[in-house]
C-alpha positions as CSV (number, residue, x, y, z in Angstrom):
1,M,53.8,29.6,71.6
2,S,56.4,30.7,68.9
3,E,56.3,34.3,67.2
4,I,55.1,32.3,64.0
5,E,52.4,30.5,65.7
6,E,51.1,33.8,67.5
7,L,51.1,35.3,63.8
8,Y,48.8,32.3,62.4
9,E,46.2,32.8,65.2
10,N,45.3,36.0,63.3
11,F,44.1,34.1,60.1
12,P,40.6,32.7,59.7
13,T,40.6,29.0,60.8
14,I,41.2,27.2,57.5
15,L,44.3,29.2,56.6
16,K,45.5,29.0,59.8
17,E,45.5,25.1,60.1
18,K,46.7,25.0,56.6
19,L,49.9,26.8,57.7
20,R,50.2,24.9,60.9
21,N,50.0,21.9,59.2
22,K,52.6,23.3,56.8
23,E,50.7,22.4,53.7
24,I,50.9,25.8,52.4
25,E,53.5,28.6,52.8
26,F,53.6,32.1,52.0
27,P,55.8,33.0,48.9
28,S,59.2,34.1,49.6
29,N,58.5,37.8,48.7
30,T,55.4,38.2,51.1
31,K,55.7,41.2,53.2
32,F,54.1,41.4,56.6
33,D,55.5,45.0,57.5
34,Y,54.8,47.5,54.8
35,E,53.4,51.0,54.1
36,K,49.7,51.0,53.1
37,I,49.0,50.2,49.3
38,Y,46.0,52.0,47.4
39,V,44.0,49.3,45.4
40,Y,41.1,48.4,43.5
41,R,39.0,45.3,43.6
42,A,35.7,44.4,41.5
43,V,32.8,43.3,44.0
44,S,29.7,41.7,43.1
45,R,26.7,44.0,43.2
46,E,23.9,44.7,41.1
47,I,23.2,48.3,39.7
48,T,20.9,49.5,42.5
49,D,23.2,48.1,45.2
50,F,25.5,50.5,47.1
51,H,25.7,48.8,50.6
52,E,29.0,49.4,52.6
53,I,32.0,47.1,51.8
54,D,32.0,44.0,54.2
55,K,34.0,40.8,54.4
56,N,32.0,39.3,51.9
57,D,33.3,41.4,49.3
58,F,36.9,40.3,50.2
59,R,36.3,36.3,49.9
60,S,39.2,34.3,48.7
61,Y,38.9,31.9,45.7
62,F,38.9,29.2,48.3
63,E,36.0,30.4,50.3
64,L,34.3,30.8,47.1
65,G,34.9,27.6,45.7
66,K,36.2,28.7,42.8
67,K,39.1,27.8,41.0
68,P,41.5,30.1,39.1
69,K,40.7,30.7,35.4
70,K,44.4,30.3,34.5
71,P,46.0,27.8,36.8
72,V,49.8,28.5,37.4
73,K,51.7,25.7,35.6
74,G,53.6,23.5,38.3
75,R,51.3,24.7,41.2
76,S,48.7,22.6,43.1
77,L,45.6,24.5,44.4
78,K,45.9,22.5,47.4
79,N,49.4,23.9,48.2
80,D,49.3,27.4,46.7
81,A,48.6,30.1,49.1
82,H,47.4,32.5,46.5
83,W,44.1,30.6,46.5
84,Y,43.4,31.7,49.9
85,G,44.4,35.2,49.5
86,V,42.3,38.4,48.1
87,S,43.1,39.8,44.7
88,T,43.3,43.4,44.3
89,F,45.2,45.6,41.8
90,I,47.0,49.0,41.9
91,N,45.8,49.7,38.2
92,K,42.1,50.1,38.1
93,E,42.1,49.4,34.1
94,I,43.4,45.9,34.7
95,I,39.8,45.2,36.7
96,E,38.1,47.1,34.1
97,F,39.6,44.9,31.2
98,N,39.2,41.7,33.0
99,M,35.8,42.2,34.7
100,K,34.6,43.7,31.3
101,F,33.6,46.8,33.0
102,P,30.8,48.4,32.9
103,N,29.5,45.2,34.1
104,P,26.2,45.1,35.5
105,H,26.9,42.6,38.2
106,K,30.0,44.3,39.5
107,K,31.2,47.5,40.7
108,M,34.8,48.7,41.6
109,A,35.9,49.2,45.3
110,A,38.9,51.2,46.4
111,G,40.9,51.3,49.6
112,Y,43.8,50.4,51.2
113,V,45.9,47.3,52.1
114,H,47.5,47.6,55.1
115,C,49.8,45.4,57.2
116,E,47.4,45.5,60.2
117,G,44.9,43.8,58.1
118,G,47.5,40.9,57.0
119,P,50.3,40.0,54.5
120,Q,50.5,40.9,50.9
121,E,52.6,40.1,48.0
122,T,52.9,42.3,45.1
123,K,53.8,41.2,41.8
124,D,53.6,43.4,38.8
125,E,50.1,45.6,39.6
126,H,48.7,42.5,41.2
127,V,48.4,42.6,45.2
128,C,47.6,39.1,47.0
129,W,46.3,40.1,50.4
130,W,46.1,37.5,53.2
131,L,43.5,38.8,55.4
132,Y,43.4,38.4,59.0
133,K,40.1,37.4,60.4
134,D,39.6,40.6,62.3
135,V,40.6,43.0,59.2
136,N,39.3,46.2,59.0
137,L,38.1,47.2,55.6
138,S,36.7,50.5,56.4
139,S,38.9,52.4,53.7
140,F,37.3,50.5,51.4
141,R,34.3,52.1,49.3
142,I,32.2,51.6,46.3
143,M,33.6,54.0,43.5
144,E,30.2,55.8,42.1
145,D,32.3,57.9,39.5
146,K,34.6,56.3,36.6
147,N,37.0,58.9,37.1
148,E,37.7,58.7,41.0
């Protein structure tokens, strides 16, 4: 098995198969080895729900069966690796604005994107993270204070 095929084994089945079949490929500026990055992410939670972060909080648009609000011109979802990645942001104000915080159905989570959890692409203040199937999300927590 080649090094790239071994890498593909780390991903959940659907992403692994798409990569193997060359239906999608990672963007050219994707990093596989990088320093950890502190990021923010909106997660679905009701007001009284503060349970720990888990993999359900880090599902891609593909896993959620959603389509992006603003499709990128010239890109097909079928071939767009971003659809299989998870969006996080370096600047929490972007999430607050986009998700209309305070939002009674969302909470802010913060933690580290790390290379042991999968490759990432950083563009402006957006970090797209392609998660390995056994990713460790223990650095992420629900932020209870807006000033955190």
